[in-house]
C-alpha positions in Angstrom: -14.3 29.6 -65.4 -16.3 29.3 -62.0 -14.5 29.5 -58.9 -15.8 26.7 -56.6 -13.6 28.1 -53.2 -12.4 31.5 -52.7 -10.4 31.9 -49.5 -7.4 33.9 -48.3 -3.9 31.6 -47.3 -1.0 32.6 -45.9 2.8 31.3 -46.0 4.2 29.6 -42.8 7.5 29.9 -41.8 8.9 27.1 -44.6 7.1 29.1 -47.0 4.0 26.6 -47.4 0.8 27.1 -48.2 -2.3 24.4 -47.1 -5.0 23.8 -49.5 -8.0 22.8 -48.1 -10.3 20.1 -48.9 -7.7 19.2 -52.0 -8.9 16.8 -54.1 -5.6 15.4 -55.4 -2.4 14.6 -53.8 0.2 16.1 -55.9 0.0 19.3 -58.1 2.2 20.7 -60.7 2.7 24.3 -60.0 3.5 26.8 -62.5 4.6 30.7 -61.0 4.3 33.3 -63.0 6.5 36.6 -62.8 3.1 38.6 -62.8 2.4 36.8 -59.5 -0.3 34.4 -60.8 0.5 30.5 -59.6 -1.5 27.9 -61.2 -1.9 24.5 -59.7 -2.6 21.5 -61.9 -3.4 18.3 -60.6 -1.4 15.3 -61.2 -1.8 11.7 -60.5 1.3 9.4 -60.2 0.7 6.1 -61.7 2.6 3.1 -61.5 4.3 1.9 -64.8 2.6 -1.2 -66.5 6.0 -2.8 -66.5 9.6 -2.5 -67.3 10.5 -1.7 -70.9 12.2 -4.4 -73.3 15.5 -2.6 -73.4 15.8 -2.1 -69.5 15.2 -5.9 -69.4 18.0 -6.3 -72.0 20.3 -4.1 -70.0 19.9 -5.8 -66.8 20.4 -9.0 -68.4 23.7 -7.8 -70.2 24.7 -6.6 -66.4 24.0 -9.9 -64.9 25.9 -12.0 -67.8 29.1 -9.6 -67.5 28.7 -10.2 -63.9 28.9 -13.7 -63.5 31.7 -13.8 -66.0 33.8 -11.6 -64.2 33.8 -8.6 -66.4 33.2 -6.0 -63.4 34.9 -2.9 -62.3 37.4 -2.3 -59.4 35.6 -1.8 -56.3 34.7 1.8 -55.0 35.8 3.2 -52.0 33.0 5.2 -50.6 
């Protein structure tokens, strides 16, 4: 594997580093006991939709609410 960038970074007061010209917004970090840190790019995506089981659970919750089958109020 060939390095396309090679530079030194330092940790700031909040123990952060800055990646220059990062291609991705999110990275998965793996830190090993020998001091190596691996950054793997991640792209967060919006799910295609709500699963069928989640929709069924929501329908059941609304049905119970409309029937008055609810718990006592919680004092926060």
